[in-house]
N, C-alpha and C positions, 0 to 999 in steps of 0.2 A: 667812367662817366658816358654818358652818349653825347655826341656832339649835337646840333642844336636841326643839322639838317640830314640826320638818320633814324629820326623820330617815326620815318613811316607815313609820315601825311603828306599829302599831294599838295606841291605847291603853284605860284605861277607867279612868274618873274618877269619884271618890267624894267627895261631898258631906259635911263635916263642921261643927257650930256651934265657931267660933273663939270662945274664954275671952272675951278684950278688946274682941273688935268685937261689932256689930249682924250682920255681912255673914257668911254661909257663908263658909272657905275652900276650895277644893280639893284636894285629891292626885291626882296621874298616876300610873299605874303603866301599865309593859307589860302588854300581854294576855296577854301570856306567864304573866309570874309570877302573874297573877288563875287562871288557869287551871290553873297545873302546882301549886298547892296544892289546888285541887276536884279535878285527879285524884288526887292523892297521897290522896284523903281516900277518895274512890271508890276505888280499887285495898284499901286498906286495910278497907272495909267489905266487896269481895267474899271476899278472903283469908279476914276473919272467916266470913262464910256459908259457904264451902268446910269449913271447920274444925270448922264446929257440923254440916253437914250428915253430913261424914264422922264424927262422933263417932255421931251419933244414926244413920245405918250401920250401926258398929262394933254400939253396943247393940244392934240388933235382931238382927244375926246371932247376936248372943251370947245374947240370952234366946230364939230362936228354936233354936236349939244346946241350950239348959235344957230350955224348954216342949214343945217338938213333937217333936224327932228322938230327945233322950235315952229318953222313953216308949216311943217304937218298935222302936227296938233294943231294948230290954229288954223 
């Protein structure tokens, strides 16, 4: 049987202080699990940025219509 550490996957190791021991315990995660959360946060930030840009462009279109085009047409 293979040990869990020799499965060939890349791992990220995080160290944190253990409350009962003076040494730091480590926790191992598969690299895909760590990067999945980061990629999800990045995707969410890009979607929020896209919605803000869309809102600003629509507001500029409405503002240009009322402040520039309407006076010219009248």
